[in-house]
C-alpha positions in Angstrom: 26.8 36.2 45.3 23.9 36.0 46.0 21.3 33.3 46.8 21.9 30.2 45.1 18.6 28.7 43.2 16.9 24.6 43.1 18.9 22.3 41.4 18.1 22.0 37.9 17.4 18.4 36.3 20.0 15.8 36.7 21.7 15.4 33.7 20.1 15.3 29.5 17.5 13.2 28.7 17.0 13.4 24.9 16.4 11.2 22.2 14.8 11.2 18.4 14.5 7.9 16.8 13.4 7.5 12.5 12.9 5.5 9.8 13.7 6.6 6.7 12.5 5.7 2.8 9.2 4.6 1.9 7.0 2.2 4.5 3.3 0.6 4.1 1.2 1.9 7.4 -1.2 -0.2 7.8 -4.5 0.9 9.5 -4.8 0.8 13.6 -0.7 -0.3 13.5 2.1 0.5 15.8 4.6 2.5 12.8 7.9 2.0 12.3 10.8 3.2 14.0 14.3 1.9 12.4 16.9 3.8 13.9 18.2 5.8 16.6 20.0 8.8 16.5 22.9 8.5 17.7 23.6 11.3 19.5 20.2 10.1 22.1 21.0 10.8 26.0 19.4 9.3 29.3 19.1 5.9 28.3 16.2 5.9 26.0 15.1 2.1 24.6 13.3 1.5 20.8 11.8 -2.4 20.5 9.5 -3.2 17.8 8.5 1.0 17.7 7.8 1.2 21.1 9.9 4.0 23.3 11.0 3.3 26.9 11.3 6.3 28.8 14.0 5.8 31.1 12.9 8.7 34.1 10.1 9.9 34.9 8.8 13.6 34.3 7.8 16.4 31.9 8.9 16.0 28.0 8.6 17.9 25.6 7.2 14.8 22.5 7.4 16.0 19.0 6.7 14.1 16.1 6.5 13.5 12.3 5.1 11.4 9.2 5.9 12.8 5.8 2.4 11.0 3.2 3.7 10.0 -0.1 1.2 11.7 -3.2 -3.0 10.9 -3.3 -3.0 9.8 0.6 -3.7 11.0 4.3 -4.1 9.8 7.6 -4.2 10.2 10.5 -1.9 10.0 13.7 -1.8 9.6 17.4 1.2 9.4 20.8 0.2 5.8 22.5 1.1 5.2 25.9 1.4 1.8 27.7 0.9 3.9 31.0 -1.8 5.6 30.0 -0.5 8.7 30.6 -2.6 11.9 28.6 -1.4 12.0 24.8 -4.8 13.4 23.6 -3.5 16.6 22.2 -0.8 14.4 20.6 -2.1 14.0 16.5 -1.6 14.8 13.9 -3.2 14.5 10.0 -2.7 15.2 7.0 -3.9 14.9 3.4 -1.1 14.3 0.2 -2.4 15.9 -3.2 -1.5 17.3 -6.7 2.1 15.7 -6.4 3.1 17.0 -3.5 4.5 14.9 -0.3 2.3 15.7 3.1 3.9 16.5 6.0 1.8 15.1 9.5 3.5 16.6 12.4 2.5 17.7 15.9 4.2 18.2 19.6 3.2 19.1 23.1 4.2 18.5 26.4 3.3 15.1 28.3 3.9 13.9 32.2 5.1 10.4 31.9 6.5 7.9 34.6 9.9 5.7 34.7 9.3 3.1 32.2 6.4 3.9 30.1 6.6 2.8 26.8 5.6 5.0 23.6 4.6 4.8 19.9 3.6 6.3 17.1 -0.5 5.1 15.9 -2.1 5.4 12.3 -5.4 5.7 13.7 -7.5 4.1 11.3 -11.4 6.4 11.3 -13.0 4.0 9.9 -10.4 3.9 6.6 -8.7 -0.2 6.0 -6.8 1.6 3.4 -2.9 1.5 3.5 -1.3 4.6 3.0 2.6 5.4 2.3 4.8 7.4 3.0 7.2 9.8 1.1 10.5 7.2 0.0 13.1 10.2 -1.3 13.7 13.2 -2.4 16.1 14.2 -5.2 17.2 10.5 -4.9 18.3 10.6 -1.3 16.2 8.3 0.7 13.7 10.9 3.6 13.1 10.5 6.7 9.3 9.5 6.7 8.9 8.6 10.1 9.9 10.5 13.7 9.6 10.6 16.9 11.6 13.5 19.4 11.3 13.4 23.6 12.7 16.7 25.7 12.7 15.8 29.2 11.7 19.5 30.6 11.5 18.5 34.4 11.9 15.6 36.5 8.7 13.9 38.3 
């Protein structure tokens, strides 16, 4: 038997939160996240669109917002404890009757108890935008935020 490596993370910490159906997103506002995936693990909490991180560490974070035809928007990840989330942004413009997925993925070092949200950055545009409501008459997941802890603090 060879030498043993370092112990891995104490346990899985992964979560996904989402909202289905048409949403009207006001400028400079927190995006609504209404549902937690039943497979979430690790103690994440969802409250008023904000997700509380249970343990500090390095996280892989992805988000997606699907805009309805005719709308455009800029979406950013915000941290209440000022974690560096500068690279977590997305932009989309839905044209020609097609929906536009706006998506971003990155890593960030988060502290235990940090709260994150998806935020619509108005960029001078004060017009509300809408997300996609349905595909083939079934409600579409229009807003989603997923976090996976890659390493402990």
